[in-house]
C-alpha positions, -999 to +999 in steps of 0.1 A: +072+413-541+097+428-564+097+402-592+076+373-604+104+350-591+100+359-555+086+334-530+058+348-508+071+357-473+050+357-441+056+384-415+036+378-382+031+410-362+011+396-333+015+362-315-013+336-317-038+343-290-047+306-285-040+271-298-066+274-326-049+305-340-015+289-336-027+260-357-040+284-383-006+301-385+011+267-389-012+259-418-006+293-433+031+288-431+027+254-448+005+269-475+031+296-483+060+272-483+040+250-508+033+276-534+053+283-565+066+319-570+036+341-577+036+372-598+003+383-581-006+374-545-043+380-551-043+344-563-033+332-528-059+354-509-088+329-512-068+302-495-058+326-467-094+336-462-103+299-458-077+296-431-087+328-414-124+331-421-148+361-417-163+373-394-134+366-370-107+379-394-103+405-421-081+395-451-073+421-478-049+420-506-032+438-535-011+423-562+021+425-540+007+418-505-020+402-483-028+416-449-046+399-421-064+415-391-084+401-363-119+416-365-122+447-344-085+452-339-065+479-355-031+462-352-022+441-382-020+404-373+002+393-403+014+404-437+024+383-467+045+400-493 
């Protein structure tokens, strides 16, 4: 995010592999749409981890992004910036 007034944006890199994952993405989209502009996305990461829990998913973050991987896969599943 370039300024504290930017809304988080979700970029999905891989399609949902099943109905459960599609539901998780729907909930993630709703979560992102419902937050106020955030100066630091690390505050959003715990909620993303609840939607995509370990050990099936890896969620990492920095102040300006959150990334999401399926466990054991190199390709990024999604990115929030």
